Each structure stands twice: as structure tokens, then as C-alpha cells.
Backbone of each chain as nested JSON, in Angstrom:
{
  "chains": [
    {"id": "A", "residues": [
      {"number": 1, "name": "MET", "atoms": {"N": [0.815, -1.118, -0.104], "CA": [0.061, 0.163, -0.098], "C": [0.897, 1.171, 0.066]}},
      {"number": 2, "name": "ASN", "atoms": {"N": [0.76, 2.06, -0.752], "CA": [1.217, 3.405, -1.017], "C": [0.688, 4.36, 0.433]}},
      {"number": 3, "name": "ILE", "atoms": {"N": [1.682, 5.054, 0.922], "CA": [1.18, 6.023, 2.301], "C": [1.499, 7.45, 1.713]}},
      {"number": 4, "name": "ALA", "atoms": {"N": [0.492, 8.054, 1.805], "CA": [0.776, 9.665, 1.916], "C": [0.616, 10.285, 3.619]}},
      {"number": 5, "name": "THR", "atoms": {"N": [1.655, 10.809, 3.766], "CA": [1.356, 11.624, 5.239], "C": [1.573, 13.175, 4.948]}},
      {"number": 6, "name": "PHE", "atoms": {"N": [0.542, 13.74, 5.651], "CA": [0.262, 15.13, 5.387], "C": [0.524, 15.86, 6.583]}},
      {"number": 7, "name": "TYR", "atoms": {"N": [1.846, 16.573, 6.595], "CA": [2.239, 17.217, 7.824], "C": [1.689, 18.705, 8.001]}},
      {"number": 8, "name": "HIS", "atoms": {"N": [0.812, 19.37, 8.958], "CA": [0.39, 20.366, 8.981], "C": [0.389, 20.951, 10.485]}},
      {"number": 9, "name": "ALA", "atoms": {"N": [0.089, 22.196, 10.733], "CA": [0.493, 23.152, 11.968], "C": [-0.68, 23.633, 12.418]}},
      {"number": 10, "name": "GLY", "atoms": {"N": [-1.805, 23.395, 11.569], "CA": [-3.199, 24.244, 11.901], "C": [-3.186, 25.724, 11.395]}},
      {"number": 11, "name": "CYS", "atoms": {"N": [-2.224, 26.318, 10.466], "CA": [-2.322, 27.517, 10.08], "C": [-3.211, 27.626, 8.832]}},
      {"number": 12, "name": "SER", "atoms": {"N": [-3.636, 28.79, 8.421], "CA": [-4.716, 28.87, 7.439], "C": [-4.231, 28.093, 6.11]}},
      {"number": 13, "name": "VAL", "atoms": {"N": [-2.93, 28.371, 5.62], "CA": [-2.226, 27.805, 4.203], "C": [-2.508, 26.32, 4.639]}},
      {"number": 14, "name": "CYS", "atoms": {"N": [-2.202, 25.547, 5.958], "CA": [-2.061, 24.351, 5.973], "C": [-3.714, 23.714, 5.728]}},
      {"number": 15, "name": "VAL", "atoms": {"N": [-4.418, 24.456, 6.323], "CA": [-5.844, 23.701, 6.425], "C": [-6.335, 23.863, 4.758]}},
      {"number": 16, "name": "SER", "atoms": {"N": [-6.148, 24.789, 3.828], "CA": [-6.515, 24.884, 2.821], "C": [-5.975, 23.631, 1.969]}},
      {"number": 17, "name": "ALA", "atoms": {"N": [-4.435, 23.771, 1.936], "CA": [-3.827, 22.582, 1.218], "C": [-4.642, 21.253, 1.576]}},
      {"number": 18, "name": "GLU", "atoms": {"N": [-4.582, 21.222, 2.986], "CA": [-5.071, 19.927, 3.568], "C": [-6.416, 19.282, 2.951]}},
      {"number": 19, "name": "GLN", "atoms": {"N": [-7.052, 20.27, 2.811], "CA": [-8.768, 20.107, 2.375], "C": [-8.566, 19.642, 0.818]}},
      {"number": 20, "name": "GLN", "atoms": {"N": [-7.922, 20.262, 0.196], "CA": [-8.075, 20.446, -1.372], "C": [-6.879, 18.941, -1.773]}},
      {"number": 21, "name": "VAL", "atoms": {"N": [-5.947, 18.778, -1.4], "CA": [-4.833, 18.476, -1.974], "C": [-5.188, 16.656, -1.425]}},
      {"number": 22, "name": "LEU", "atoms": {"N": [-5.376, 16.673, -0.147], "CA": [-5.961, 15.165, 0.159], "C": [-6.956, 14.939, -0.315]}},
      {"number": 23, "name": "ASP", "atoms": {"N": [-8.061, 15.84, -0.828], "CA": [-9.705, 15.296, -1.687], "C": [-9.014, 14.726, -2.963]}},
      {"number": 24, "name": "ALA", "atoms": {"N": [-7.64, 15.214, -3.103], "CA": [-7.66, 14.776, -4.787], "C": [-6.905, 13.332, -5.023]}},
      {"number": 25, "name": "LEU", "atoms": {"N": [-6.519, 13.079, -3.775], "CA": [-5.375, 11.865, -3.87], "C": [-6.181, 10.653, -3.943]}},
      {"number": 26, "name": "ASP", "atoms": {"N": [-5.772, 9.704, -4.625], "CA": [-6.458, 8.472, -4.824], "C": [-6.143, 7.402, -3.624]}},
      {"number": 27, "name": "LYS", "atoms": {"N": [-7.373, 7.608, -2.913], "CA": [-7.554, 6.72, -1.67], "C": [-7.659, 5.571, -1.756]}},
      {"number": 28, "name": "ASN", "atoms": {"N": [-8.041, 4.871, -3.135], "CA": [-7.725, 3.57, -3.19], "C": [-6.255, 2.701, -2.993]}},
      {"number": 29, "name": "ARG", "atoms": {"N": [-5.444, 3.891, -3.605], "CA": [-4.442, 3.174, -3.576], "C": [-3.183, 4.046, -2.453]}},
      {"number": 30, "name": "PHE", "atoms": {"N": [-3.59, 4.871, -1.954], "CA": [-3.076, 5.412, -0.616], "C": [-3.611, 5.333, 0.501]}},
      {"number": 31, "name": "LYS", "atoms": {"N": [-2.94, 4.946, 1.538], "CA": [-3.526, 5.179, 2.867], "C": [-2.683, 6.629, 3.395]}},
      {"number": 32, "name": "ILE", "atoms": {"N": [-3.62, 7.411, 4.036], "CA": [-3.53, 8.853, 4.31], "C": [-3.22, 9.036, 5.8]}},
      {"number": 33, "name": "GLU", "atoms": {"N": [-2.391, 9.515, 6.181], "CA": [-2.4, 9.859, 7.255], "C": [-1.933, 11.339, 7.607]}},
      {"number": 34, "name": "ILE", "atoms": {"N": [-2.509, 11.927, 8.888], "CA": [-2.432, 13.19, 8.845], "C": [-1.668, 13.768, 10.295]}},
      {"number": 35, "name": "VAL", "atoms": {"N": [-0.275, 14.092, 10.201], "CA": [0.315, 14.502, 11.356], "C": [0.039, 15.931, 11.768]}},
      {"number": 36, "name": "HIS", "atoms": {"N": [-0.551, 16.345, 13.005], "CA": [-0.446, 17.766, 13.27], "C": [0.441, 17.986, 14.186]}},
      {"number": 37, "name": "LEU", "atoms": {"N": [1.366, 18.79, 13.861], "CA": [2.636, 19.219, 14.478], "C": [2.33, 20.026, 15.574]}},
      {"number": 38, "name": "GLY", "atoms": {"N": [1.437, 21.08, 15.239], "CA": [0.938, 21.944, 16.447], "C": [0.338, 21.284, 17.682]}},
      {"number": 39, "name": "GLU", "atoms": {"N": [-0.344, 20.245, 17.346], "CA": [-0.948, 19.556, 18.762], "C": [-0.179, 18.578, 19.369]}},
      {"number": 40, "name": "ASP", "atoms": {"N": [0.77, 18.031, 18.389], "CA": [1.429, 16.68, 18.807], "C": [3.026, 17.164, 18.495]}},
      {"number": 41, "name": "LYS", "atoms": {"N": [3.669, 17.789, 19.666], "CA": [5.327, 18.459, 19.313], "C": [6.183, 17.282, 19.177]}},
      {"number": 42, "name": "THR", "atoms": {"N": [5.881, 16.131, 19.746], "CA": [6.852, 15.258, 19.851], "C": [6.966, 14.819, 18.36]}},
      {"number": 43, "name": "LYS", "atoms": {"N": [6.122, 14.626, 17.681], "CA": [6.357, 14.375, 16.244], "C": [7.206, 15.327, 15.103]}},
      {"number": 44, "name": "ILE", "atoms": {"N": [7.795, 16.31, 15.858], "CA": [8.735, 17.355, 15.124], "C": [9.721, 16.519, 14.699]}},
      {"number": 45, "name": "ALA", "atoms": {"N": [10.52, 16.098, 15.457], "CA": [11.639, 15.481, 15.137], "C": [11.448, 14.388, 14.123]}},
      {"number": 46, "name": "GLU", "atoms": {"N": [10.216, 13.626, 14.193], "CA": [9.934, 12.734, 13.228], "C": [10.096, 13.401, 11.655]}},
      {"number": 47, "name": "ALA", "atoms": {"N": [9.07, 14.288, 11.791], "CA": [9.121, 15.124, 10.404], "C": [10.416, 15.746, 10.026]}},
      {"number": 48, "name": "GLU", "atoms": {"N": [11.304, 16.201, 10.739], "CA": [12.582, 16.71, 10.37], "C": [13.312, 15.475, 9.827]}},
      {"number": 49, "name": "GLN", "atoms": {"N": [13.122, 14.423, 10.689], "CA": [14.166, 13.133, 9.909], "C": [13.233, 12.829, 8.438]}},
      {"number": 50, "name": "ALA", "atoms": {"N": [12.108, 12.657, 8.435], "CA": [11.47, 12.488, 7.316], "C": [11.66, 13.701, 5.815]}},
      {"number": 51, "name": "GLY", "atoms": {"N": [12.627, 14.887, 6.594], "CA": [12.712, 15.599, 5.571], "C": [11.845, 16.878, 5.139]}},
      {"number": 52, "name": "VAL", "atoms": {"N": [11.022, 17.081, 6.394], "CA": [10.118, 18.133, 6.39], "C": [10.826, 19.233, 6.82]}},
      {"number": 53, "name": "ARG", "atoms": {"N": [10.946, 20.255, 6.029], "CA": [11.236, 21.578, 6.506], "C": [10.239, 22.669, 6.832]}},
      {"number": 54, "name": "SER", "atoms": {"N": [9.082, 22.519, 5.979], "CA": [7.93, 23.592, 6.652], "C": [6.783, 22.812, 6.153]}},
      {"number": 55, "name": "VAL", "atoms": {"N": [5.674, 23.524, 6.652], "CA": [4.51, 22.908, 6.668], "C": [3.293, 24.027, 5.729]}},
      {"number": 56, "name": "PRO", "atoms": {"N": [2.51, 23.628, 5.232], "CA": [2.193, 22.028, 4.966], "C": [3.157, 21.393, 4.039]}},
      {"number": 57, "name": "ALA", "atoms": {"N": [3.376, 20.095, 4.146], "CA": [4.064, 19.294, 3.427], "C": [3.422, 17.788, 3.094]}},
      {"number": 58, "name": "LEU", "atoms": {"N": [3.467, 17.37, 2.226], "CA": [2.989, 15.79, 1.538], "C": [4.172, 14.835, 1.589]}},
      {"number": 59, "name": "SER", "atoms": {"N": [4.255, 13.946, 2.368], "CA": [5.316, 12.869, 1.955], "C": [4.682, 11.752, 1.098]}},
      {"number": 60, "name": "LEU", "atoms": {"N": [4.854, 11.67, 0.058], "CA": [4.183, 10.344, -0.883], "C": [5.59, 9.124, -0.753]}},
      {"number": 61, "name": "ASN", "atoms": {"N": [5.115, 8.031, -0.259], "CA": [6.008, 6.789, -0.019], "C": [7.544, 7.488, 0.451]}},
      {"number": 62, "name": "GLY", "atoms": {"N": [7.88, 8.369, 1.497], "CA": [8.722, 9.076, 1.817], "C": [9.89, 10.327, 1.005]}},
      {"number": 63, "name": "SER", "atoms": {"N": [8.985, 10.492, -0.241], "CA": [9.26, 11.997, -0.759], "C": [8.804, 13.066, -0.355]}},
      {"number": 64, "name": "VAL", "atoms": {"N": [9.344, 14.179, 0.302], "CA": [8.562, 14.968, 0.794], "C": [8.632, 16.344, -0.398]}},
      {"number": 65, "name": "PHE", "atoms": {"N": [7.164, 16.698, -0.355], "CA": [6.769, 17.849, -1.433], "C": [6.221, 18.733, -0.325]}},
      {"number": 66, "name": "HIS", "atoms": {"N": [7.127, 20.23, -0.582], "CA": [6.605, 21.217, 0.172], "C": [5.354, 22.143, -0.707]}},
      {"number": 67, "name": "ILE", "atoms": {"N": [4.459, 22.211, 0.348], "CA": [3.192, 22.624, -0.603], "C": [3.206, 24.318, 0.029]}},
      {"number": 68, "name": "ASN", "atoms": {"N": [3.446, 25.235, -1.003], "CA": [2.913, 26.525, -0.566], "C": [4.104, 26.679, 0.738]}},
      {"number": 69, "name": "TYR", "atoms": {"N": [3.524, 27.673, 1.465], "CA": [4.425, 27.869, 2.635], "C": [3.595, 28.53, 3.877]}},
      {"number": 70, "name": "GLY", "atoms": {"N": [3.484, 27.699, 4.647], "CA": [2.731, 28.217, 5.996], "C": [3.655, 28.561, 7.002]}},
      {"number": 71, "name": "ALA", "atoms": {"N": [4.621, 27.679, 7.267], "CA": [5.47, 27.937, 8.418], "C": [6.726, 27.221, 8.564]}},
      {"number": 72, "name": "SER", "atoms": {"N": [7.71, 27.663, 8.965], "CA": [8.79, 26.708, 8.781], "C": [8.889, 25.772, 10.15]}},
      {"number": 73, "name": "LEU", "atoms": {"N": [9.381, 24.873, 10.196], "CA": [9.652, 23.783, 11.421], "C": [10.09, 24.52, 12.704]}},
      {"number": 74, "name": "GLU", "atoms": {"N": [11.043, 25.545, 12.226], "CA": [11.451, 26.314, 13.533], "C": [10.258, 27.259, 14.299]}},
      {"number": 75, "name": "ASP", "atoms": {"N": [9.64, 27.686, 13.27], "CA": [8.199, 28.427, 13.643], "C": [7.63, 27.702, 14.363]}},
      {"number": 76, "name": "VAL", "atoms": {"N": [7.077, 26.252, 14.065], "CA": [6.451, 25.552, 14.813], "C": [6.751, 24.959, 16.246]}},
      {"number": 77, "name": "LYS", "atoms": {"N": [8.321, 24.797, 16.214], "CA": [8.846, 24.736, 17.389], "C": [8.539, 25.633, 18.33]}},
      {"number": 78, "name": "GLY", "atoms": {"N": [8.808, 26.913, 18.168], "CA": [8.597, 28.068, 18.895], "C": [7.569, 28.512, 19.215]}},
      {"number": 79, "name": "ASP", "atoms": {"N": [6.15, 27.976, 18.411], "CA": [4.823, 28.184, 18.584], "C": [4.296, 27.796, 19.839]}},
      {"number": 80, "name": "GLU", "atoms": {"N": [4.45, 28.454, 20.88], "CA": [3.704, 27.689, 22.28], "C": [2.163, 28.221, 22.626]}}
    ]},
    {"id": "B", "residues": [
      {"number": 1, "name": "MET", "atoms": {"N": [-16.533, 17.763, -14.046], "CA": [-15.498, 16.693, -13.741], "C": [-14.603, 18.073, -13.068]}},
      {"number": 2, "name": "ASN", "atoms": {"N": [-13.465, 17.19, -12.446], "CA": [-12.648, 18.092, -11.652], "C": [-11.327, 18.218, -12.344]}},
      {"number": 3, "name": "ILE", "atoms": {"N": [-10.661, 19.209, -12.552], "CA": [-9.496, 19.507, -13.288], "C": [-8.262, 19.634, -12.036]}},
      {"number": 4, "name": "ALA", "atoms": {"N": [-7.158, 19.134, -12.678], "CA": [-5.965, 19.342, -12.291], "C": [-4.886, 19.649, -13.063]}},
      {"number": 5, "name": "THR", "atoms": {"N": [-4.332, 20.761, -13.16], "CA": [-3.275, 21.11, -14.066], "C": [-2.015, 21.28, -13.321]}},
      {"number": 6, "name": "PHE", "atoms": {"N": [-0.883, 20.325, -14.193], "CA": [0.414, 20.579, -13.43], "C": [1.107, 21.52, -14.357]}},
      {"number": 7, "name": "TYR", "atoms": {"N": [1.813, 22.476, -13.757], "CA": [2.756, 23.317, -14.525], "C": [3.932, 23.076, -14.339]}},
      {"number": 8, "name": "HIS", "atoms": {"N": [4.424, 22.891, -15.248], "CA": [6.304, 22.803, -15.028], "C": [6.888, 23.354, -16.579]}},
      {"number": 9, "name": "ALA", "atoms": {"N": [8.598, 23.084, -16.145], "CA": [9.281, 23.886, -17.204], "C": [10.655, 22.481, -17.335]}},
      {"number": 10, "name": "GLY", "atoms": {"N": [10.234, 21.618, -16.939], "CA": [11.13, 20.495, -17.38], "C": [12.682, 20.376, -16.457]}},
      {"number": 11, "name": "CYS", "atoms": {"N": [12.491, 21.374, -15.3], "CA": [13.495, 21.056, -14.301], "C": [13.456, 19.833, -13.765]}},
      {"number": 12, "name": "SER", "atoms": {"N": [14.489, 19.319, -12.916], "CA": [14.508, 18.284, -12.234], "C": [13.376, 17.994, -10.991]}},
      {"number": 13, "name": "VAL", "atoms": {"N": [13.355, 19.267, -10.569], "CA": [12.661, 19.305, -9.323], "C": [10.984, 19.196, -10.172]}},
      {"number": 14, "name": "CYS", "atoms": {"N": [10.958, 19.452, -11.161], "CA": [9.281, 19.369, -11.721], "C": [8.964, 18.132, -12.007]}},
      {"number": 15, "name": "VAL", "atoms": {"N": [10.223, 17.359, -12.552], "CA": [9.909, 16.07, -13.126], "C": [9.643, 15.033, -11.916]}},
      {"number": 16, "name": "SER", "atoms": {"N": [10.643, 15.369, -10.92], "CA": [10.137, 14.433, -9.74], "C": [8.774, 14.797, -9.31]}},
      {"number": 17, "name": "ALA", "atoms": {"N": [8.703, 15.769, -9.019], "CA": [7.305, 16.407, -8.681], "C": [6.14, 15.581, -9.422]}},
      {"number": 18, "name": "GLU", "atoms": {"N": [6.085, 15.86, -10.804], "CA": [5.174, 15.382, -11.567], "C": [4.934, 13.854, -11.715]}},
      {"number": 19, "name": "GLN", "atoms": {"N": [6.303, 13.356, -11.625], "CA": [5.969, 11.779, -11.804], "C": [4.936, 11.261, -10.22]}},
      {"number": 20, "name": "GLN", "atoms": {"N": [5.698, 11.904, -9.269], "CA": [5.079, 11.268, -8.202], "C": [3.429, 11.878, -7.631]}},
      {"number": 21, "name": "VAL", "atoms": {"N": [3.389, 13.15, -7.445], "CA": [2.534, 13.857, -7.351], "C": [1.281, 13.171, -8.357]}},
      {"number": 22, "name": "LEU", "atoms": {"N": [1.413, 13.414, -9.573], "CA": [0.312, 13.001, -10.5], "C": [-0.146, 11.756, -10.244]}},
      {"number": 23, "name": "ASP", "atoms": {"N": [0.7, 10.929, -10.071], "CA": [0.791, 9.622, -9.975], "C": [-0.505, 9.147, -8.721]}},
      {"number": 24, "name": "ALA", "atoms": {"N": [-0.472, 10.109, -7.586], "CA": [-1.224, 9.903, -6.49], "C": [-2.708, 10.364, -6.561]}},
      {"number": 25, "name": "LEU", "atoms": {"N": [-2.734, 11.095, -7.782], "CA": [-4.216, 11.698, -8.045], "C": [-4.767, 10.864, -8.305]}},
      {"number": 26, "name": "ASP", "atoms": {"N": [-6.276, 10.858, -7.723], "CA": [-7.248, 10.422, -8.249], "C": [-8.02, 10.321, -9.837]}},
      {"number": 27, "name": "LYS", "atoms": {"N": [-7.49, 9.727, -10.496], "CA": [-7.723, 10.211, -11.938], "C": [-9.007, 9.599, -12.336]}},
      {"number": 28, "name": "ASN", "atoms": {"N": [-9.931, 8.99, -11.642], "CA": [-11.278, 8.89, -11.795], "C": [-12.247, 10.069, -11.695]}},
      {"number": 29, "name": "ARG", "atoms": {"N": [-11.679, 10.974, -10.758], "CA": [-12.475, 11.998, -10.58], "C": [-11.921, 13.344, -11.148]}},
      {"number": 30, "name": "PHE", "atoms": {"N": [-10.684, 13.436, -11.342], "CA": [-9.611, 14.674, -11.821], "C": [-9.093, 14.399, -13.159]}},
      {"number": 31, "name": "LYS", "atoms": {"N": [-9.611, 15.313, -14.048], "CA": [-8.945, 15.178, -15.343], "C": [-7.747, 16.015, -15.426]}},
      {"number": 32, "name": "ILE", "atoms": {"N": [-6.611, 15.409, -15.844], "CA": [-5.202, 16.109, -15.461], "C": [-4.862, 16.726, -17.036]}},
      {"number": 33, "name": "GLU", "atoms": {"N": [-4.054, 17.833, -16.824], "CA": [-3.917, 18.34, -17.876], "C": [-2.101, 18.884, -17.45]}},
      {"number": 34, "name": "ILE", "atoms": {"N": [-1.241, 18.789, -18.585], "CA": [0.008, 19.138, -17.868], "C": [0.686, 20.206, -19.197]}},
      {"number": 35, "name": "VAL", "atoms": {"N": [1.093, 21.384, -18.401], "CA": [1.28, 22.358, -19.054], "C": [2.9, 22.886, -18.914]}},
      {"number": 36, "name": "HIS", "atoms": {"N": [3.629, 22.589, -20.092], "CA": [5.078, 22.679, -19.802], "C": [5.307, 24.025, -20.525]}},
      {"number": 37, "name": "LEU", "atoms": {"N": [5.813, 24.79, -19.491], "CA": [5.851, 26.197, -19.749], "C": [7.426, 26.544, -20.488]}},
      {"number": 38, "name": "GLY", "atoms": {"N": [8.39, 25.481, -20.446], "CA": [9.648, 25.782, -21.058], "C": [9.332, 25.379, -22.877]}},
      {"number": 39, "name": "GLU", "atoms": {"N": [8.496, 24.747, -22.916], "CA": [8.147, 24.294, -24.409], "C": [7.199, 25.186, -24.978]}},
      {"number": 40, "name": "ASP", "atoms": {"N": [6.298, 25.402, -24.25], "CA": [5.327, 26.618, -24.783], "C": [5.362, 28.137, -24.06]}},
      {"number": 41, "name": "LYS", "atoms": {"N": [6.202, 28.889, -24.253], "CA": [6.244, 30.0, -23.565], "C": [4.744, 31.202, -23.683]}},
      {"number": 42, "name": "THR", "atoms": {"N": [4.169, 30.522, -24.819], "CA": [2.772, 31.348, -24.776], "C": [2.204, 30.908, -23.991]}},
      {"number": 43, "name": "LYS", "atoms": {"N": [2.244, 30.29, -22.864], "CA": [1.534, 29.489, -21.79], "C": [1.948, 30.399, -20.767]}},
      {"number": 44, "name": "ILE", "atoms": {"N": [2.98, 31.164, -20.474], "CA": [3.649, 31.768, -19.378], "C": [2.199, 32.844, -18.68]}},
      {"number": 45, "name": "ALA", "atoms": {"N": [1.853, 33.669, -19.766], "CA": [0.723, 34.633, -19.461], "C": [-0.433, 33.977, -18.691]}},
      {"number": 46, "name": "GLU", "atoms": {"N": [-0.752, 33.025, -19.363], "CA": [-1.978, 32.315, -18.704], "C": [-1.687, 31.622, -17.466]}},
      {"number": 47, "name": "ALA", "atoms": {"N": [-0.438, 30.858, -17.027], "CA": [-0.125, 30.61, -15.793], "C": [0.014, 31.643, -14.854]}},
      {"number": 48, "name": "GLU", "atoms": {"N": [0.215, 32.752, -15.172], "CA": [0.36, 33.919, -13.98], "C": [-0.66, 34.225, -13.755]}},
      {"number": 49, "name": "GLN", "atoms": {"N": [-1.522, 34.586, -14.849], "CA": [-3.061, 34.691, -14.588], "C": [-3.772, 33.503, -13.71]}},
      {"number": 50, "name": "ALA", "atoms": {"N": [-3.411, 32.547, -13.824], "CA": [-4.167, 31.559, -12.677], "C": [-3.321, 31.372, -11.53]}},
      {"number": 51, "name": "GLY", "atoms": {"N": [-2.297, 32.272, -11.089], "CA": [-1.907, 32.755, -9.711], "C": [-0.533, 31.954, -9.845]}},
      {"number": 52, "name": "VAL", "atoms": {"N": [0.238, 31.261, -10.578], "CA": [1.377, 30.322, -10.378], "C": [2.517, 31.363, -10.507]}},
      {"number": 53, "name": "ARG", "atoms": {"N": [3.506, 31.125, -9.336], "CA": [4.198, 31.979, -9.458], "C": [5.982, 31.539, -9.753]}},
      {"number": 54, "name": "SER", "atoms": {"N": [5.672, 29.965, -9.53], "CA": [6.961, 29.212, -9.547], "C": [6.507, 28.105, -9.982]}},
      {"number": 55, "name": "VAL", "atoms": {"N": [7.469, 27.233, -10.511], "CA": [7.233, 25.806, -10.879], "C": [8.259, 24.976, -10.162]}},
      {"number": 56, "name": "PRO", "atoms": {"N": [7.6, 23.437, -9.929], "CA": [6.311, 23.284, -10.334], "C": [5.154, 23.722, -9.622]}},
      {"number": 57, "name": "ALA", "atoms": {"N": [4.016, 23.548, -10.15], "CA": [2.766, 24.086, -9.58], "C": [1.665, 23.251, -9.961]}},
      {"number": 58, "name": "LEU", "atoms": {"N": [0.624, 23.077, -8.86], "CA": [-0.465, 22.205, -9.322], "C": [-1.823, 22.881, -8.948]}},
      {"number": 59, "name": "SER", "atoms": {"N": [-2.326, 23.227, -9.906], "CA": [-3.659, 23.662, -9.554], "C": [-4.845, 22.814, -9.697]}},
      {"number": 60, "name": "LEU", "atoms": {"N": [-5.562, 22.877, -8.627], "CA": [-6.814, 21.973, -8.294], "C": [-7.957, 22.37, -8.416]}},
      {"number": 61, "name": "ASN", "atoms": {"N": [-8.636, 22.771, -9.498], "CA": [-10.079, 23.389, -9.877], "C": [-9.757, 24.874, -9.409]}},
      {"number": 62, "name": "GLY", "atoms": {"N": [-8.646, 25.233, -9.591], "CA": [-8.222, 26.704, -9.829], "C": [-7.478, 27.35, -8.694]}},
      {"number": 63, "name": "SER", "atoms": {"N": [-7.224, 26.218, -7.435], "CA": [-6.299, 26.865, -6.499], "C": [-5.263, 26.153, -6.799]}},
      {"number": 64, "name": "VAL", "atoms": {"N": [-4.13, 27.29, -6.766], "CA": [-2.637, 26.654, -7.219], "C": [-1.882, 26.399, -5.807]}},
      {"number": 65, "name": "PHE", "atoms": {"N": [-1.267, 25.147, -6.035], "CA": [-0.088, 25.059, -4.763], "C": [1.201, 24.918, -5.535]}},
      {"number": 66, "name": "HIS", "atoms": {"N": [1.835, 25.641, -5.034], "CA": [3.252, 25.466, -5.252], "C": [4.154, 24.202, -4.871]}},
      {"number": 67, "name": "ILE", "atoms": {"N": [4.672, 23.426, -5.355], "CA": [5.221, 22.349, -4.813], "C": [6.611, 22.45, -4.59]}},
      {"number": 68, "name": "ASN", "atoms": {"N": [7.456, 22.544, -3.681], "CA": [8.584, 22.489, -3.461], "C": [9.158, 23.714, -4.351]}},
      {"number": 69, "name": "TYR", "atoms": {"N": [10.285, 23.681, -4.924], "CA": [10.795, 25.033, -5.729], "C": [11.962, 24.922, -6.683]}},
      {"number": 70, "name": "GLY", "atoms": {"N": [11.656, 24.608, -7.826], "CA": [12.09, 24.415, -9.08], "C": [12.942, 25.839, -9.576]}},
      {"number": 71, "name": "ALA", "atoms": {"N": [11.919, 26.819, -9.987], "CA": [12.216, 28.075, -10.852], "C": [11.245, 28.952, -10.732]}},
      {"number": 72, "name": "SER", "atoms": {"N": [11.397, 30.263, -10.52], "CA": [10.454, 31.03, -10.497], "C": [9.755, 31.645, -12.258]}},
      {"number": 73, "name": "LEU", "atoms": {"N": [8.673, 31.901, -12.265], "CA": [8.073, 32.174, -13.508], "C": [9.119, 33.204, -14.184]}},
      {"number": 74, "name": "GLU", "atoms": {"N": [9.763, 34.031, -13.685], "CA": [10.461, 34.989, -14.132], "C": [11.89, 34.391, -14.794]}},
      {"number": 75, "name": "ASP", "atoms": {"N": [12.44, 33.404, -14.348], "CA": [13.537, 32.603, -14.66], "C": [12.98, 31.815, -15.666]}},
      {"number": 76, "name": "VAL", "atoms": {"N": [11.692, 31.31, -16.001], "CA": [10.933, 30.369, -17.195], "C": [11.203, 31.307, -18.047]}},
      {"number": 77, "name": "LYS", "atoms": {"N": [10.917, 32.618, -17.979], "CA": [10.723, 33.993, -19.008], "C": [12.098, 33.797, -19.822]}},
      {"number": 78, "name": "GLY", "atoms": {"N": [12.977, 33.997, -18.949], "CA": [14.36, 34.459, -19.536], "C": [15.12, 33.172, -19.932]}},
      {"number": 79, "name": "ASP", "atoms": {"N": [14.855, 31.837, -19.814], "CA": [15.261, 30.777, -19.809], "C": [15.521, 30.063, -21.247]}},
      {"number": 80, "name": "GLU", "atoms": {"N": [16.14, 30.805, -22.239], "CA": [16.033, 30.949, -23.964], "C": [17.134, 29.54, -24.271]}}
    ]}
  ]
}
């Protein structure tokens, strides 16, 4: 099964991308996971390891695509 | 029918995004169009009107998502 992971942090750019991009993916072929870095900061290190530098980002089987620009991971870390 | 338009200019970042992102889209619900701005410069003005500022970019029913960063439209214009 293919895996699509969408990383976001609740920003408006993220929400818009989440709704429209995830809607367009082929859910018969991709298992979709959503990681909200603003709500679960323990996932930030995992996202960095995966190659995510800003949100929103979409990982397709491990290849990371940064979609538009909401915030850097550094911003998300400091956003208490 | 939903329309997904992928704008690219032949750069390596574009090709990688094209292959992986287009592959993940639901082709039963989206009609996919590919616009190669490097090969057809008459389309650049159309892309700008649509809101494309850099390539690669994916438009989903008119909403433009810039995916990673290959080149600005200005670069594409000057790339003879």
C-alpha cells in the first residue's frame, strides 16, 4: 500500500492545502495519515528526519513535497 | 469533472514532482492537464493569470499549490 502523510500545524495555508490536496489523492491506492505538528510536538523530530522543513508538506512514500508555505518547522517549535 | 493542471518547466524538481504527485491523484475524479512552460512560452501569461508564481505548481480546480521550488516564472521567461 502506498502511504501519503500530510504534515501540518493548523495554519490557514495548511488547512486549505489539506482539504484540497488530500481530497484529490487516490484513496484506493494511498493510505492517508495526517500529522498535526502543532498539537503533537513530539512528532516534530520525526518530521525533520523525514525531510520536512516547512508546513504544509506532503510525503508520498517517503518523498517530501512542500506545498506553498505556511510556517517553517522552527516556527512550529517555537509556537507555544 | 474536476481539473488538475500541473505546470512545469522541465527542471529536475519539476519532473520528480510530476511523476510522484500526478501518480497519486485520483484519475477517476480529476482530468489531468500538463502545461510545459519551457516548451510553450505562450502559456506563461496564462499561468501567471492562474496565480502560478513558480514551478512546479499544481492547480486543483483553480486553487494553485506551489510544490517545492524549481524555478520562478521570471526564470522560465528568461530561459532561452
